[in-house]
C-alpha positions in Angstrom: 10.3 -8.1 -210.4 12.9 -8.0 -207.6 16.2 -7.9 -209.4 19.5 -6.4 -208.7 21.0 -4.7 -211.8 24.8 -4.6 -212.0 26.6 -2.4 -214.5 30.1 -3.7 -215.2 32.8 -2.1 -217.2 34.4 -4.8 -219.4 38.2 -4.5 -219.1 39.6 -2.9 -222.2 36.2 -1.8 -223.6 34.3 1.4 -223.3 30.9 -0.3 -223.5 29.1 -1.6 -220.4 27.5 -5.0 -219.9 24.2 -5.1 -218.0 23.6 -8.2 -215.9 20.4 -9.0 -214.2 20.9 -11.0 -211.0 17.6 -12.7 -210.0 16.7 -13.6 -206.5 15.8 -17.3 -206.8 14.4 -19.8 -204.3 14.8 -23.6 -204.8 12.4 -25.6 -202.7 13.9 -29.0 -202.1 17.6 -29.6 -201.8 17.6 -33.1 -203.2 19.6 -34.2 -206.2 17.8 -31.9 -208.7 17.3 -29.0 -206.4 20.8 -28.9 -205.1 22.5 -29.2 -208.5 20.1 -26.6 -210.0 20.6 -24.2 -207.1 24.4 -24.4 -207.1 24.6 -24.0 -210.9 22.2 -21.0 -210.9 24.3 -19.4 -208.3 27.5 -20.1 -210.3 26.1 -18.3 -213.3 25.5 -15.2 -211.2 22.1 -15.4 -209.5 21.4 -15.1 -205.8 19.9 -18.4 -204.7 18.2 -19.6 -201.5 17.8 -23.4 -201.2 15.1 -24.7 -198.8 14.9 -28.2 -197.3 13.0 -29.6 -194.4 15.9 -31.7 -193.2 17.6 -29.6 -190.6 20.8 -31.7 -190.5 21.1 -31.6 -194.3 20.8 -27.8 -194.2 23.4 -27.5 -191.5 25.8 -29.6 -193.6 25.1 -27.7 -196.8 25.8 -24.4 -195.0 29.3 -25.8 -194.2 29.8 -26.9 -197.8 29.2 -30.6 -197.2 27.3 -32.3 -200.0 25.1 -35.2 -199.0 25.2 -36.8 -202.5 28.0 -37.9 -204.8 28.2 -35.8 -207.9 31.4 -34.9 -209.7 32.5 -31.3 -209.1 29.4 -30.4 -207.0 31.1 -29.9 -203.6 33.8 -27.6 -205.0 31.2 -25.5 -206.8 29.0 -25.3 -203.7 32.0 -24.1 -201.6 32.9 -21.5 -204.2 29.4 -20.0 -204.3 29.0 -20.1 -200.5 32.3 -18.1 -200.3 31.0 -15.6 -202.9 27.7 -15.3 -201.0 25.6 -16.3 -204.0 23.9 -19.3 -202.3 22.3 -19.8 -198.8 20.4 -22.5 -197.2 17.3 -22.5 -194.9 14.5 -24.7 -193.6 12.0 -21.8 -194.0 9.8 -21.6 -197.1 8.4 -18.4 -195.7 11.9 -16.8 -195.7 12.7 -18.0 -199.2 9.4 -17.0 -200.7 9.5 -13.4 -199.4 13.1 -12.9 -200.6 12.7 -14.3 -204.1 11.0 -13.5 -207.4 11.5 -16.9 -209.0 10.6 -20.0 -207.0 11.6 -23.5 -208.3 9.7 -26.4 -206.9 12.2 -29.3 -206.8 10.7 -31.7 -204.2 10.3 -35.5 -204.6 7.5 -37.0 -206.7 7.8 -40.7 -205.8 5.8 -43.4 -207.5 2.6 -44.7 -205.9 1.9 -48.5 -206.0 -0.3 -47.9 -209.1 2.5 -46.0 -210.9 1.0 -42.5 -210.4 3.4 -39.8 -209.3 2.7 -38.8 -205.6 2.4 -35.0 -205.7 1.8 -34.5 -202.0 5.0 -32.6 -201.6 4.3 -30.4 -204.6 0.9 -29.5 -203.2 2.2 -28.8 -199.8 4.9 -26.5 -201.2 2.4 -24.6 -203.4 0.2 -24.0 -200.4 3.1 -22.7 -198.3 4.2 -20.4 -201.1 0.6 -19.0 -201.3 0.4 -18.3 -197.6 3.7 -16.4 -197.7 3.6 -14.4 -200.9 3.6 -10.6 -200.6 4.5 -9.6 -204.2 4.6 -11.1 -207.7 6.1 -14.5 -207.9 7.0 -16.9 -210.8 6.5 -20.5 -209.5 8.3 -23.0 -211.6 7.9 -26.8 -211.6 11.3 -28.3 -211.7 10.2 -31.7 -210.3 9.1 -34.3 -212.9 5.3 -34.1 -212.8 2.5 -35.4 -215.0 0.7 -33.1 -217.4 -1.8 -30.7 -215.9 0.1 -30.4 -212.7 0.7 -26.7 -213.5 -3.0 -26.1 -213.5 -3.3 -27.8 -210.1 -0.4 -25.8 -208.7 -2.0 -22.5 -209.9 -5.4 -23.5 -208.4 -3.8 -24.5 -205.1 -2.1 -21.1 -204.8 -5.3 -19.3 -205.7 -7.3 -21.1 -203.1 -4.7 -20.6 -200.3 -3.9 -16.9 -200.8 -4.7 -15.0 -197.6 -7.9 -12.9 -197.6 -5.8 -9.7 -197.5 -4.6 -10.6 -201.1 -8.2 -11.1 -202.4 -11.0 -8.7 -203.3 -14.5 -9.8 -204.3 -13.2 -13.4 -204.5 -10.4 -12.5 -207.0 -6.6 -12.3 -206.5 -5.1 -8.9 -206.0 -1.6 -10.5 -205.9 -0.3 -11.4 -209.3 1.7 -14.7 -209.9 2.6 -17.0 -212.7 3.1 -20.8 -212.8 5.6 -22.3 -215.3 7.2 -25.7 -216.2 10.9 -26.1 -216.6 11.7 -29.8 -216.7 15.3 -30.9 -215.8 17.4 -33.1 -218.1 20.3 -33.8 -215.7 22.2 -37.1 -215.9 23.7 -38.3 -212.6 27.4 -38.3 -212.8 27.5 -35.4 -215.4 24.8 -33.1 -213.9 26.9 -30.0 -213.8 28.1 -30.4 -217.3 24.6 -31.0 -218.4 23.3 -27.9 -216.7 26.0 -25.6 -217.9 25.9 -26.9 -221.5 22.3 -28.0 -222.1 21.1 -29.5 -225.3 18.0 -27.4 -224.8 16.1 -25.6 -222.1 12.4 -26.3 -222.1 10.0 -23.8 -220.6 6.2 -24.1 -220.5 4.6 -20.7 -219.8 1.2 -19.0 -220.0 2.4 -15.3 -220.0 5.0 -13.2 -221.8 6.2 -12.0 -218.4 7.0 -15.6 -217.2 8.8 -16.3 -220.5 10.9 -13.2 -220.2 11.9 -13.9 -216.6 12.9 -17.5 -217.4 14.9 -16.3 -220.4 16.8 -14.1 -218.0 17.4 -17.0 -215.6 19.2 -18.9 -218.3 20.6 -16.1 -220.4 24.2 -16.5 -219.1 24.2 -20.0 -220.7 22.9 -18.8 -224.1 21.0 -22.1 -224.6 18.6 -23.2 -227.3 15.2 -22.4 -225.7 12.1 -24.4 -226.4 9.1 -22.3 -225.4 5.7 -24.0 -225.2 2.6 -24.3 -223.0 2.8 -25.9 -219.6 1.2 -29.2 -220.5 3.5 -29.8 -223.5 6.6 -29.0 -221.3 5.5 -31.5 -218.7 5.0 -34.2 -221.4 8.4 -33.4 -223.0 10.2 -34.7 -219.9 8.2 -37.9 -219.7 8.4 -38.5 -223.4 12.1 -38.0 -223.5 12.9 -40.4 -220.7 10.4 -42.9 -221.9 11.9 -42.8 -225.4 15.4 -43.4 -224.0 14.2 -46.2 -221.9 12.5 -47.7 -225.0 15.9 -47.6 -226.8 17.6 -49.4 -224.0 14.9 -52.1 -223.8 15.0 -52.5 -227.6 18.7 -53.4 -227.7 18.2 -55.6 -224.6 15.5 -57.5 -226.4 17.8 -57.8 -229.4 20.5 -59.2 -227.0 18.1 -62.1 -226.1 17.8 -63.0 -229.8 21.6 -62.8 -230.2 22.0 -65.2 -227.3 19.9 -67.9 -228.9 21.1 -67.6 -232.5 24.8 -67.1 -231.7 25.1 -63.4 -232.8 27.0 -60.6 -231.1 24.7 -57.7 -229.8 27.8 -55.4 -229.7 28.2 -55.7 -233.5 24.5 -55.4 -234.1 24.4 -52.2 -232.0 27.5 -50.9 -233.8 25.9 -51.5 -237.2 22.7 -49.8 -236.1 24.4 -46.9 -234.4 26.1 -45.6 -237.5 22.7 -44.8 -238.9 22.3 -41.1 -238.1 18.5 -41.7 -237.7 19.3 -44.1 -234.8 22.6 -43.0 -233.3 24.9 -44.9 -231.0 23.8 -43.6 -227.6 21.6 -45.8 -225.4 22.3 -48.9 -227.5 24.4 -50.7 -224.8 22.9 -54.0 -223.9 23.1 -55.0 -220.3 21.1 -55.8 -217.2 18.7 -53.0 -217.7 18.1 -49.4 -216.6 17.5 -48.2 -213.0 17.8 -44.9 -211.1 15.2 -42.5 -210.0 14.1 -41.3 -213.4 13.5 -43.9 -216.1 11.5 -46.5 -214.0 9.4 -43.8 -212.4 8.8 -41.8 -215.5 7.9 -44.8 -217.6 5.4 -45.8 -214.9 4.0 -42.3 -214.6 3.6 -42.0 -218.4 1.8 -45.3 -218.6 -0.6 -44.1 -215.9 -1.1 -40.7 -217.6 -1.9 -42.4 -220.9 -4.4 -44.7 -219.2 -6.2 -41.7 -217.7 -6.3 -40.0 -221.0 -7.9 -43.1 -222.6 -4.8 -44.5 -224.4 -3.3 -47.9 -223.7 0.5 -47.3 -224.0 1.2 -51.0 -224.5 4.6 -50.2 -226.0 5.8 -48.7 -222.7 4.4 -51.6 -220.7 6.6 -53.9 -222.8 9.6 -51.6 -222.3 9.1 -52.1 -218.6 8.7 -55.8 -218.9 11.9 -56.2 -221.0 13.8 -54.3 -218.4 12.6 -56.6 -215.6 13.2 -59.7 -217.7 16.8 -58.6 -218.4 17.7 -58.9 -214.8 16.0 -62.3 -214.5 17.8 -63.5 -217.6 21.2 -62.5 -216.1 20.4 -64.4 -212.9 19.4 -67.4 -214.9 22.7 -67.3 -216.8 24.6 -67.2 -213.5 22.6 -70.2 -212.2 23.1 -72.2 -215.3 26.9 -71.7 -215.4 27.5 -72.1 -211.7 25.2 -75.1 -211.5 24.7 -74.9 -207.8 24.3 -71.4 -206.4 23.8 -72.3 -202.7 26.8 -71.5 -200.5 28.7 -70.1 -203.5 30.7 -66.9 -202.8 29.7 -64.3 -205.4 31.6 -61.1 -205.8 29.8 -58.0 -207.1 31.7 -55.3 -208.8 29.5 -52.2 -208.7 26.3 -51.5 -206.8 25.1 -48.1 -208.0 22.6 -48.0 -210.9 25.2 -46.3 -213.1 28.8 -45.1 -212.7 29.8 -41.7 -211.2 27.0 -41.7 -208.7 26.2 -43.2 -205.3 22.5 -43.6 -206.2 21.1 -47.0 -205.4 17.5 -46.2 -206.3 16.1 -48.9 -208.5 19.6 -50.2 -209.1 19.6 -53.5 -211.0 22.1 -54.8 -208.5 19.4 -54.9 -205.8 17.1 -57.4 -207.6 20.1 -59.5 -208.8 21.6 -59.8 -205.4 18.3 -60.5 -203.7 17.6 -63.3 -206.3 21.0 -64.9 -205.7 20.7 -64.6 -201.9 17.3 -66.3 -202.1 19.2 -69.3 -203.7 21.6 -69.3 -200.8 24.6 -67.4 -202.3 27.0 -65.6 -200.1 27.6 -62.0 -201.5 30.7 -59.9 -201.3 30.6 -56.4 -202.9 32.7 -53.4 -203.9 31.7 -50.0 -205.3 33.8 -46.9 -205.3 31.2 -44.6 -203.7 27.8 -46.3 -203.1 28.6 -48.9 -200.4 27.3 -46.7 -197.6 24.0 -46.3 -199.3 24.0 -50.0 -200.1 24.3 -50.8 -196.4 20.9 -49.2 -195.9 19.5 -51.9 -198.2 21.6 -55.0 -197.5 22.7 -56.1 -194.0 24.1 -59.5 -194.9 26.8 -58.5 -197.5 30.5 -58.5 -197.0 31.8 -55.1 -198.2 35.4 -55.0 -199.5 38.0 -52.3 -199.7 38.9 -52.9 -203.4 38.3 -55.4 -206.3 41.2 -57.6 -205.2 40.0 -58.1 -201.7 36.6 -58.7 -203.2 37.9 -61.5 -205.5 39.5 -63.5 -202.7 37.8 -66.8 -202.4 35.0 -66.0 -204.9 33.4 -68.6 -207.2 32.6 -65.9 -209.7 32.5 -62.1 -210.2 29.6 -60.1 -211.5 30.1 -56.7 -213.2 26.9 -54.7 -212.4 28.2 -51.1 -212.8 30.6 -50.0 -215.4 32.9 -47.8 -213.4 36.1 -46.6 -215.1 38.0 -48.0 -212.2 37.0 -51.5 -213.3 38.2 -51.3 -216.9 41.9 -52.0 -216.5 42.1 -54.3 -213.4 45.0 -56.7 -213.0 43.3 -59.8 -214.3 46.1 -62.2 -213.4 45.8 -61.0 -209.8 42.1 -61.4 -209.8 42.3 -64.9 -211.2 44.9 -65.9 -208.5 42.6 -64.7 -205.8 39.5 -66.4 -207.0 38.4 -69.9 -206.2 36.8 -70.3 -209.6 37.8 -67.8 -212.4 34.4 -67.0 -213.8 33.2 -63.5 -214.8 29.6 -62.5 -215.6 29.8 -59.1 -217.3 26.4 -57.4 -217.0 27.6 -54.3 -218.7 29.8 -55.9 -221.4 32.7 -53.9 -219.9 35.3 -56.5 -220.8 34.1 -57.4 -224.3 37.5 -56.6 -225.9 39.7 -57.8 -223.0 40.1 -61.4 -224.2 39.7 -62.7 -220.6 39.9 -66.3 -221.8 43.6 -65.7 -222.4 43.9 -65.0 -218.6 42.2 -68.3 -217.9 38.7 -66.9 -217.1 35.4 -68.2 -218.2 33.7 -65.1 -219.5 30.0 -64.4 -220.1 28.7 -61.1 -221.4 25.2 -60.0 -222.3 23.9 -60.9 -225.8 27.3 -62.3 -226.9 26.0 -65.5 -228.5 26.2 -67.6 -225.3 23.6 -70.3 -224.7 
C-alpha cells in the first residue's frame, strides 16, 4: 500500500501521533467527485482529481469552481496552496500515483430508467490498463446492485498480459462500494460530519484501507458486502422521496377538505418514529439524485422479479404535484395567455445552482405552452437556466422581477426570499397574486399587504 507515514509531535505532549496519508485518485470531477476530492484533501490525504474536460481542469488548477457549493471554492484554494490536491486529464497518471481510486463519474438515466454505466465501464478499463501495483477501486457513483462485480470483471479482463500468468491475475486489486450521501448546498458539512459512512467490501485489506481514508472524521462505519452497500444508497434516497410524495399526496386531500397540510405535517413530525424532516409539502422533488435513483431502483426491482409499485406511485405523485400547481395558477388567473408571470427561484433547491430535474422547468414550460410571458430571478442558477430557456426575461432582483407581473410564483425556497419588502412588491405588480410552491410565506399574512395568497395544501379549492 503506497502511503506516506508522518510522525508528528503534539505540542505540549511527549507522545507522538501517527498519521497515514493515502495517495487517492478521484476519477470524475463533477459534483460528487470534486466535493469528495477537496474534502479528502482537507482531512490530510494527497488527492489527484481526473476529468476529461480540459477547460474544467485548467480552471480547477487555478482554484475556480465550476459549480455553486457553499464553502467549496475557499476549501479548494486552501488545499491547492497546501499541495494536497492536484488536477489532471490523465487516468494513467492518477492510477499509477494512487493506492485508492474512487470512481465518481456520471451514471445518467436511460429512457427505460436504467442507470447508464458506460462511463463506469470505461474508467474501469482504463484503470486496468494502467495498474502496476495493488489498487483499491471504489465505486462512489450511484450504481445499481451487482455493479461491483462487473467492475471487477472488467478490470480482470483488461489487465495487460504482463500482469497475468496461466490466465490468472498476478496483480492484486480490490473493488469496494462507498456510496455518497451529500446534499447539495450542505455537501461539505455532510462530508465532514456524516451520519454514517457505508463501505461494501470483500476483503479485510479493503476494509482496513477505507477505515484509514475516513479515520480523521471518526465516523460511524457501516461495513457490509458490496451489493448491500449499493442498495443502501438507492433505498435511502427512495425512502426520502417516498416521504416527500406521501406528504404531497396528503396536501391534495387537504386542498379538497379544507385542512392545512402544515399542521398535519407538524402533528405527524412530533412522532419520533416519523420525524419532521422531508415532510414539507410543495411542488415536488427534483435534482440529480431522487428522480434518477427512484427510476433506477424501480428498474432494478423489475429485473429481480419484484414489481415495486409503491415507488412507481411515488414517481407519479411527484409529477402530479407540478401539474396540480399549474392547474391552481390557471384556475386563479383565469386566462394565462399573455399574462406576465414572475418566477422566484429556478434551482431544484436552495443553496445550489443545479437545474437538473428542477420542478421549475416543467412548470414554466406548461405556462409558456398556454402563452404566458415569464420573468425569472434566482440568486445563482440563472446562467444554468439560460441553457434551458431562451425566451425568459431574467431580472437582477425580486423587485425588478415583480414590475408589471400578474402574479409571482415561489419555486425555490431561498433564504433571500423570506423577508422581502412585500409593500414594495405589491406596488410593482400589476396584480398582487402570489402562488407559493414551497409554502415559504405560510406565516407572513400576505393578505394584510393586499395580496391574494395561495400555498400548497392549505385548504384552497
